[in-house]
Structure formats: C-alpha cells, structure tokens
N, C-alpha and C positions, 0 to 999 in steps of 0.2 A: 494591499499592504505594500509598503515601500521598504527599500533597503534599510533605511533608518529605523524602521519599526522592528526589524528582525534582530533583536539583541539576544545574546547568550542568556538562556534561562527562560525566555518567553515560551509559553506553552499554548497548545491549541487542542481542541476536541472537535472532530469532524461530525458531520451529520451521520446518521446511521442508514444501512441498507440491508435488506433481506436477500439472501442468496437463494435463487430459485433453480428448479430443474432446467428451465429454459436457459438460464445463464450458463449452466454446465454443458448442456447439449450444444449451444452455439459456440462455446469455447472449444469444445472437442472438435466441432466441424472446422472452425477457423485454424486450429493448430494441428489437426489430424492426429490428436492424442485421444484414441478411443480405448484407453486402458479400461478393463472391465470394472474396476473399482469406481470409475466415474460414470459408466453408462449402462452397466448390466445390473439390474436390480437383484436378480437371483444370486449372482456371484457376490455382490456387495453385501446382501443380507447375511450370507454365510461367513463374511469376513469379520475381523476383530472390531470393525466399526459398526456393524449391524445394519448398514445401508450405504447408499451412494454418498460419496463425499466430493466436494469441489476439488478441482485441480489446485495444487499449491500456488501455481503461477496465476491462476484466475484470482485467487484471494489477494495476491500481491498487486495485481493489475487493478482490481477494484479499489483496494486500499489507496493506491496512488491517485486514482480519480477522486476518491472521497477527500483526500488531502488537498488537491490542487485544482480539480475540475470545476469547483464552484467559484473560481475566480479569486481565491485568496491572494494570489500573487499578481493578479491583474495582468498587465502586459509587461511585467518586470522579468518574467521567466524567459531565459534564453535556451537552456538545455538541461536535461536530466543527465547528470554525469555518472551516476552509478550507485550501487548498493554495496554495503560491507557488513560482514558478520550477520547476514540474514539467516534466521532460524525459523523453521516451521515446527512450532511447539505442539500443536494439536490440530486435528482435522477440522475443516469447516464443513458442517453437515448441511444438507438441503433444509432450508427453513431457518438456518441461523441468521441472526441479524448482527452485523459487525459495524463497528465504528473504529476510528483511528485516533489515538492520543499521540501527540508528537511535540517535541521540544527542540529549540535551537540549541545545539551544543557546540558549534563552532561557526565562526564567521570571519572571513578575511577577504581583503581586496586582492585582485590579481596584480602582481607586480608588473607584468607585461602589458596589461590593459587596465589602467586604474579606474575606469568607469564601469568595470565589471567586478563582481565578487562571487565568492563561493560560500554557500550556507549548507551546513550539515545538520541534519535532523536525527534525533533518536526517535524511533518510531515503534509504537506498539499497536497491533491490530487485536481488538478485544471483541468477544462475542457477548451475547445477551446475558450470559451467566457470569460475566466479568472474568472469563478465562482469556489469557493472552494466547492467541492461536498463532501469531507470527510476530516477529520483532527483529529489529536491526537498525541500520543507519542508511540514510539516503542523502546524497549530495546533489545540489542544484546550482547551476550558473545563473546569475541574475544580473540585471542592470543595477549599477551601484553609483548613481550620480553623486558628485561631491557636495 
C-alpha cells in the first residue's frame, strides 16, 4: 500500500492470531519480566483473572506485527514514531485470539523532508469475544513520493 492509498478514514482489519503459553514464556525470557501473573499458574489461578495472562506489551507487540508485519506498507515504512493514549482495557488470556482494527486518522507530509509523511492510526486490539483489550494511536513515518 502506498502513501496515496492511506487517506484519512481508510480502515483495515488484520489477520487473527491466537496467544499461546509459548508466546508468554518466550516474551518473559526475552524481557526478563517473570511476574507471577504471567508465568506462575498457581499464583495466576488465585488472581482476579483466574489464570495466566499475557504481558500487556506482548499484546501490543503482536498487534503491531499483525498490523504491519504482513507487508501492508511494503517498503514504504521508514520508522515507527510512537504511540499515544494507549490503554490496556482487558487482559489477554492464554488461548485468546486477537486481531487489530485500525483507521487512518491523520496524514501529513513532513515540511523538512517533503518525500516523507507521517500517518497516525487509531488502533483497537479485539479478542474473539469482540472485546477491545487494548487501544490507542500509533504514528509511522513513511515514504511519501509526490
């Protein structure tokens, strides 16, 4: 998809992905976040969630991959600029299947580099029960040829 296709109001729906215990254990090992709610089944079973939950940042990372890892932006992406107003609305449980619904809400060329532009997306991470588990905005720097 090119710069000219990313108009304000354009919406997307990503593929889905099921979150597994392997995902959580590998993320814990990569980040050194071994909080018991993520890795201790007995502790997590006694929690308000009733079981192990995924790290919030794991959900955010997988959501980003679902949005852009499949080549939606092709070779147009330059950099991920940031997130704004990100909210973790509900836990992602082991076995949940998530997908991402996202919409272009802002698009502008960089005044200092006119062949680059910034696109901001409103993002919702949704589970198989149609519950929004995370949401916020993400901004990306893209090639924006004239």
